[in-house]
C-alpha positions as CSV (number, residue, x, y, z in Angstrom):
1,X,-14.1,-41.8,-10.2
2,X,-14.0,-38.5,-12.3
3,X,-13.6,-35.3,-10.3
4,X,-16.0,-32.5,-11.3
5,X,-14.7,-28.9,-11.8
6,X,-16.1,-25.5,-10.8
7,X,-15.8,-22.4,-12.9
8,X,-14.7,-19.0,-11.6
9,X,-14.7,-15.8,-13.7
10,X,-11.4,-14.0,-13.3
11,X,-10.8,-10.8,-15.2
12,X,-13.3,-11.8,-17.8
13,X,-11.8,-15.3,-18.2
14,X,-13.6,-18.5,-17.2
15,X,-11.1,-20.6,-15.1
16,X,-12.0,-24.2,-14.1
17,X,-11.0,-25.5,-10.7
18,X,-11.1,-29.1,-9.6
19,X,-13.7,-29.9,-7.0
20,X,-11.1,-30.5,-4.3
21,X,-9.7,-27.0,-4.7
22,X,-10.5,-24.4,-2.0
23,X,-13.0,-22.4,-4.0
24,X,-13.5,-19.7,-1.3
25,X,-9.8,-19.0,-1.3
26,X,-9.8,-18.9,-5.1
27,X,-12.7,-16.4,-5.0
28,X,-10.7,-14.2,-2.6
29,X,-7.7,-14.4,-4.8
30,X,-9.8,-13.5,-7.8
31,X,-11.2,-10.5,-6.0
32,X,-7.7,-9.4,-5.1
33,X,-6.7,-9.7,-8.7
34,X,-9.7,-7.8,-9.9
35,X,-9.0,-5.0,-7.4
36,X,-5.3,-4.7,-8.2
37,X,-5.9,-4.8,-11.9
38,X,-8.5,-2.0,-11.6
39,X,-5.9,0.0,-9.6
40,X,-3.2,-0.6,-12.3
41,X,-5.6,0.3,-15.1
42,X,-6.6,3.6,-13.3
43,X,-2.9,4.5,-12.9
44,X,-2.0,3.8,-16.5
45,X,-2.9,6.8,-18.6
46,X,-6.3,7.3,-17.1
47,X,-7.3,3.7,-17.7
48,X,-6.0,3.5,-21.3
49,X,-3.1,1.0,-20.6
50,X,-2.5,-2.2,-22.5
51,X,-3.7,-5.3,-20.7
52,X,-0.5,-7.3,-21.1
53,X,1.6,-4.5,-19.6
54,X,-1.0,-4.1,-16.8
55,X,-1.0,-7.8,-16.1
56,X,2.8,-7.8,-16.0
57,X,2.8,-5.0,-13.4
58,X,0.1,-6.9,-11.5
59,X,2.1,-10.1,-11.5
60,X,5.2,-8.3,-10.4
61,X,3.4,-6.6,-7.5
62,X,1.9,-9.9,-6.3
63,X,5.2,-11.7,-6.6
64,X,6.9,-8.9,-4.6
65,X,4.2,-9.2,-1.9
66,X,4.8,-13.0,-1.9
67,X,8.6,-12.6,-1.5
68,X,8.2,-10.0,1.2
69,X,5.8,-12.3,3.1
70,X,8.1,-15.3,2.7
71,X,11.0,-13.2,4.1
72,X,8.9,-12.0,7.0
73,X,7.8,-15.6,7.7
74,X,11.4,-16.8,7.7
75,X,12.5,-14.0,10.1
76,X,9.6,-15.0,12.4
77,X,10.6,-18.7,12.3
78,X,14.2,-17.8,13.1
79,X,13.1,-15.6,16.0
80,X,10.9,-18.3,17.3
81,X,13.6,-20.9,17.0
82,X,16.0,-18.6,18.9
83,X,13.5,-18.0,21.6
84,X,12.8,-21.7,22.0
85,X,16.5,-22.4,22.2
86,X,16.8,-19.8,25.0
87,X,13.9,-21.4,26.9
88,X,15.5,-24.8,26.6
89,X,18.8,-23.5,27.9
90,X,17.1,-21.8,30.9
91,X,15.4,-25.1,32.0
């Protein structure tokens, strides 16, 4: 059986998603990209920046956010494991 795809417009590009993809999450991600790209464009020489450079800054910013979130998640997991270990020892 062939899966259908859905199309989402992201920064002026038509991007196809398979039907099983979480389209609402993709829409939210696209909105975040649009907002951050507009912010980068505004910062770059009054909106005159080159799109490739702006997209690179956008990608770096999102990658930094992802790495920071992964580090925070790992710290929370470690704290939770430590707390669980203390609870087990106290029983």
